[in-house]
N, C-alpha and C positions, 0 to 999 in steps of 0.2 A: 464453401461461400456461406453454406446455412451457417456458422459457427461466428462470421463477421454480422452475418445478418441480426445473429441473435447479441453480439453485442453491441450492435448499433442502437438497437431497438429496447435496449434494458439502458443505455445511453441518453436514448431518446424519452423515455419515460421518467429520468429524473430531471429532466427540463421542467416538468411538470413542479417541481421543489422552489423553483427558478422564483423570486419575486423582486418588481425593480427597487433598486435601492439596495440591494445587499452587498456583501462583500464575500465572493467565493473561492474556498481552496481547490485547488486545480492539480486532480490527482495524476499520476504519472504511470503509461503503462498501454497498450493497444488499446482496451474497452476504455479509459479516460479519454485515451483519443481522441476519440467518436463525441464524447461530453463537451468537449473542448472545440471541435467541429460546428457543434449544432448550437452552441452557447453563442457562435460567432454571428451563427445566423441572425442566431435572437437580437443580437447587439448591433447586427446592421439595420436591423426593422424596428429598431429604436429602444429597444430594452437598456436600463441603465445599470449597470452590475461591475466591480470590479473585481478582478481576479488575484490570488495571490498564491504561485505555482510550487509544488513543493518538489520541482528538480529544474534545473537549466535545460533539461529537452524540453518540459513543459513548458517553460520560460520563454524560448526559442519559438516553439510552435502558435502559443497562444496570439508574441508579438507579429509574429507571421500572418497569422487571423483579425489583428487587431481588436485583441480583446484587451482592455484597457486593465492594465497590473500596478500593482501596489506593492512596495517590501513590505512584509510583515514587520519589521521594527517598524513600520508608519502606520500599524492599525491595532485597535483596541478591541476589536469584536469581529469574528467568523462567524457570520451566520449560517453557513454550510458549507460543509466538504465532500467532494463528489468524485471519489477513489475508485478501483479497481480493485479486486485481491486473486491471489494466486492457490487460494482454499480457504472454503468458506462452509463451519458446519451450521448445526443446526441450533445452534444459540449463538450466531451471529459471530465468534471465535474466528479469526483469519491467521491465514499466513500471509504476509507481504515481503516485499523487498528482492523481488524476482528482476527486478529494472534498477534495483542499488540504490534505491532512494527511501529506504525503509525509515531512516533519523528524519527527514524532511515531512515527509507522510505524518512519521506520527504526531512530531510537532506539531506543523498545525492540525491534522484530526484532533487534539486533543484540548486544543484550543476552542472550537468550531462547538455553537450551540445545536447541530447536529450532522453527524456525519451519515451518510452513504454508499454504500457500498453497490457497485454494477456489478454484473458476470455474466457470463454464459452459463447453461448447466453444468460445463464439466469441470467447474470449479466447485460444484458442490458438493463435498462429502461427507460420510459419518464421524470419523475422526481424523483430525490435526495429521499429518506427518506423512505424507505419501510423497511431497512438494519438499524438497530440501530445504532446511528453514534455515532461513539468512540471517545470519550475528553481525553486525558494523563492529571491530574491531581496532583499536589505535594500530598504527605500525609497532611501535616501542611494543617489544616483546610478545610480539604475537604467534609466537611457536609457543610459549608458554601458557597466553592466555587459549588458544587452541585449546593445551590439554585439559586446565579447568573446566573450561565449555564443554568437552566431552564429559569430565567428574560429574559436572552439574545437570546434565542431560540424563547421567545415570542414576543419577540420587534423585531427579522424578522419575525413574518409572523407566526411562526409555530404554529398549532392553541392549541391541548395539550399535549405538548412536555413532557416523562414521565422518569425519570432518576433515573438509578438502578448502585450502582457498582459491578463493573466485581469480581465475585467472584472464590475463587480455593478450591482446595483442606480442608477441614476443615472448609467448608465456610468463610473464609478468604481474603481479599482481593487480587487478584493477583498482583505481583510485575515485573513490566516490566523492561527490561533489563536496561532501565535507575534509577532504582528505584524508579517510581510513580505508581498512581493508575487507572484505568482504571475505566470512569465512562459510561455506553452505552446510548445514548440517545436516545428512543421512540420517532421518530416524523410521524412515518404513511408518511408523503408527508412535503419537506422542501421547500418552495416556490419561496425562491430567494435565493438558494447556495451562491453567491458571499455575499450578506449581512449576513447570519449568518456565515459566515466564520468573517466577519469585527467583527462582537459582539463577537464573542465566544475570537477569539484573545483579545479585550479588559480586559477581566475578568481576573482577580490579581489570580494565583494560576492555570491558564488553562497554560499547558505546552507546546502542542500544541493540534492539533483536526484533525479530519479525513476527514474533507473536502480539497480535492486534487483539486485548481481553476487553469489555466492555469499554468499547467506542463506537463502534457502529448500531444504530438503531432501527437502520433502515436497508432493506438485503434488498434488490431489484435485478431477477434471472432471467435473463432475455430470453424469447423463444423467437422460432421463424416469423411468425404471426402477432408478434405482441411482448409481452414483460406479465411476472405477478410481482406483486409487492409483497414484503416479509415487513413486520411492525418487530422490533423487540422493546 
């Protein structure tokens, strides 16, 4: 239960950054869910904002709670995005994509004036890599792409990467909202995250990877009795 309190306290702290009239990117995952729920309460009390969901899961949640939504194609500015992370290091570098929404999450984060990451203390790491790095790839040729992803991670200094296709029901590859597959890359340690991001982005067939470099400028770590805010 402490972990859930920490997540919710991080989300509550992020509400302080929300202002009337904003267009807000709504993240995906268990911590972002608390932000959407708390945002819905503020909207019920008169706050005027609209949301851009980063996944179909978040869209369904927001709609069920009465959060006004707008398609990303209809916005010219996203003031703020609040999202979780699977890992965050001391430089606000992230691994995201545990919920298979990394492509939309990164598009929306990159389009935002400010990205805020909300997390519990278990997501803080000294160096990224313990959480398997998700890489979204096109289904066509994905086995060849997986081999190239392995080579890219080796070139970036990952000692012994292991690449698995993320499967769902029936032991078949899960399909992302964008119609793609997810490769989960077990790295243990990613010694140079920017280099790994560069190498992965150079692989044909890779649609997007879960390394978020230079996107988050505020990190909020929830605690049992509040939250700590870090600016970068």
